[in-house]
N, C-alpha and C positions, 0 to 999 in steps of 0.2 A: 678830746680835740689836741692836735699837735702844736707844739711850738715851732713857729717858723723862723729861723735864725738865718739872716744872710750873711756871709762872711766875706769881707771886703777890705779893701785897701786903697790907699791913693795912688801909688805906682805900681809897676809891675817887679817880679823880681824879689819881694819880700817873704815869700814863702806862704802865701795865702792859701794855694791850694793843698799845699801839704799839709797847713795846719787844719783844714777843712777834712781832708782825708782822716787824719788822726783822731781829730774830735768825733768823728762819725764812729771811727773803729773802737773809742774807749769809752763813749756812750753806749754801745751796744754791749759792750764787755761788762759794764755796769746793770746789763738787763734790760735797756731800753730797745724798742724797735725804731729804728733808724731809716730815713731815705734821704739820700744826697742826691741833688739835682744840679746838675753841670749845666750852668746858665751862660757859659762862655761861649758863644755861639762861634764857629769859626776858628777857635783856638782852643779847642777840648783837650784836656791832660787829665782829669779826675780818674777816667778809665785808666789812664797808662798809671798813674801813680799808685792806684789800687791794684794793679795788676790783673785786669779784668777786660782789657782791649779786645782779647779774642772769644770773648762771650758776647761781644754785642751783635745783636740780630736787629734790633729796631733802636732808634733813637728819638730824642725829644722833638725835633722836627718831623717825623713820622706819626708822634702822637698829635701833634698841632696840626699836620695835615691830613689827618684823618685815616692813615694807613693803617692804625693798630692802636689798640686801647692802652691806656697807663700801664696796666697791668701787664701787659705784654711786652712793655718794653723795659719794665725794673727788672734788674740783675741783681739775683741774690748771691752775696759774697760766700763763696764757699767754707771761707775759715770763721765765719760769723752769721750763722743763719737768720739774725734780727736785723742784718745790714743790708740794704739795697741801695742801687744805684741806679740814677736814670741818666744815661750819656748824652752828651752834646754830640754835634756834627761837625764836621770841618769843611763840608762841601755845599753848604746851605746859605742863601741869602739871610743874613740875621735881620735885616730891615722888615722881613715878612714875620718876625715873631715880636709880639708886643709883650707889655706887663700883663695885659689881660689874658691872654695865652698863659703865661704863667700860673697866673692866679687860678685860672681854671684847671689847671693840674692839680695844684697844691690843694684846692678844695676838694676835688675826687678823692684824694689820697688822706685826707685830713683826720678822718677818724679810725685809720688804720695804723698809725704810726705815734710814737712819742714825741718824737723831733723829725723835723724836716730841715735840713741843712741846705741853702742854696750858694753855690759857687760862684761868686761874682766877679767879672772881668774886672780890671784894674782900671784907673781912670774914673772920669765922670760923666762919659758919654753915654749914648741910648743904652749900651748894653747894661750900664750901671742901674740906669733906671729902671730897666727890665726887670732885673733880679731883685730890687729893693722893694718894688711895688706889692709883691704878695706878703712881705716880710712883716714881721710885728716886733721883731728883736734885731740887733746887729751887733755882729763881732769885727772890729776894726784892727787889722794888724798892721802892726809897724815893724820897724828894725831900729835900732838905737843909731840913727843918723838923721841930720837935719833935714835933708832931702825928703826923707821918707815921711818924717813928722808933719813937714809943710804941707805936702799934697794929703795926706790924711785929714789934716784939720780941715781942710777944703772938704772932704768926704762928711766929716761930722756935721759941718754946716748944713750941706745938703740933707742929711738925714732928719734934722730938725724939721724939714717941710712934709714929710712923711709920717705916716701913722705908727711910728717905731715907740714902743713903749719902754724898752729898755736899750742901751748902749754900752757895749763893753770893750774893754782894751787888753790885746796881747801882744805882747813884746817878744818878738822871735830874734833868735840868732843872738843872743847875748852872753858876752864871753866874760866870765867871772875874773880872769887875770886881769882883762883890760881894767874892769869896773874898780877893782880894790886898787890898782893904781893909778886910778884917776884918769885913765887914758879914754874912758868911754862915758858916754851921758848916762847920769846916775837916773834908777828908777823913780825916784822922787820928782826930778827934773822932766822926765817924758811924760808922767802922769798929770803934773801940773800944766805943763803945754798943751795936753790933749783934751784935759778937762773932764774925763769920762772914768769909771770904775776900772781900775786894774783886775783881770780874772786870771790872766795867765804870763808867766814867763818862760819861754823855751829856750834853753841853751845852745849855743853853737855846737853840733854834734856831727862829726863826718858820717856816722852810722845812718843819720835821717838823710843825709845826701846820697847813700847808697841806695837807701830806700827808693828814693823820687828816680833814680837810674834803673832800677831792676825791677820796680813794680812789687815790693814787699814791704808789709808795715811791720818793723821790727818793735818787738815787745819786751826785749832784753837790753836796751841800750838805754845810756844815760837819760835821754829825753822821755824815754817811758813813764818815769815817775812825774815828769812834768807835765805831759797830756793827760795822766791820769788825776792829776790835781785840777788842772784845765776842766776835765769834764765832771769832776765832784763839784766844782763852784760853780759852773754852769747850772747845775742842777739844784743844787741844795742851796746856794745863794751864799756859800762860806769864801772865806778869803785867804786860802792857804797857797803861798804863793812859792814855787820852787827856788831854793837858793843856789843859783848857779856860782856861787863864789865858796862853797863849802871845801871844795878840795884844793884853794888856794889858801886857805887860812894856817895860822900856827906857823913854826919855823921852817918845817917842810913845804908848806904850801908857799911860803915866801921865796924859797929857792926854786921851786918849781915854777912860781908864774915869771920870776926873773930871767929863769934859763929859758923859758918858752918865748920870753921877751927878745932874747938876744939870737935865737935859732934862726 
């Protein structure tokens, strides 16, 4: 039986889809069979981030409407044979798709995968509830900004109304230089504000931005280690958190972060 994890956030622009895509890749690199479902109907981006948009023949709306079977719509990643994507649609009335529809899809593929990741729309509108309905675990993605934490806190409170067994926190776009200089919210203050266990810290990384723009998952960038630790923590229940301050420590690090501050 697959672990069904919804990847959500309070507000848009925090890198939720990027986190979902990379988590899927790194879980598959650990040897697990992973299905990613883009449940952001009308604003689909997961296939673009994965560089798989040209492979799309059927999408999740075709499955719901009975035009094809789930297996026909699932796209296998050429680079990671154990990773599959069920793409969304940008031209379909999302109100026609309910949480029951998504649950029916996850039930069909439940025994064929180790993980089913559901990429959830930002906010707490109908799309959010549709994505959360079939899940039994949730990853809440935030950035170290007050506005992100406030919106994500609302998400956490709503998740308590569902049958969510475990809730996890991922802090994205953390800058080690600002953290050491005291110019960014600390990990401890963010975790305390959110009240759920921290499973991953992803550093601010220009290479991840390049990945999002040209559809390539990069495995040799600074964030690769952070996503590897995130995948291991999710699977093993470990608590190995990436240290985004490592290159800004010591004398050289002091000069590096202060030079960067004034550039």
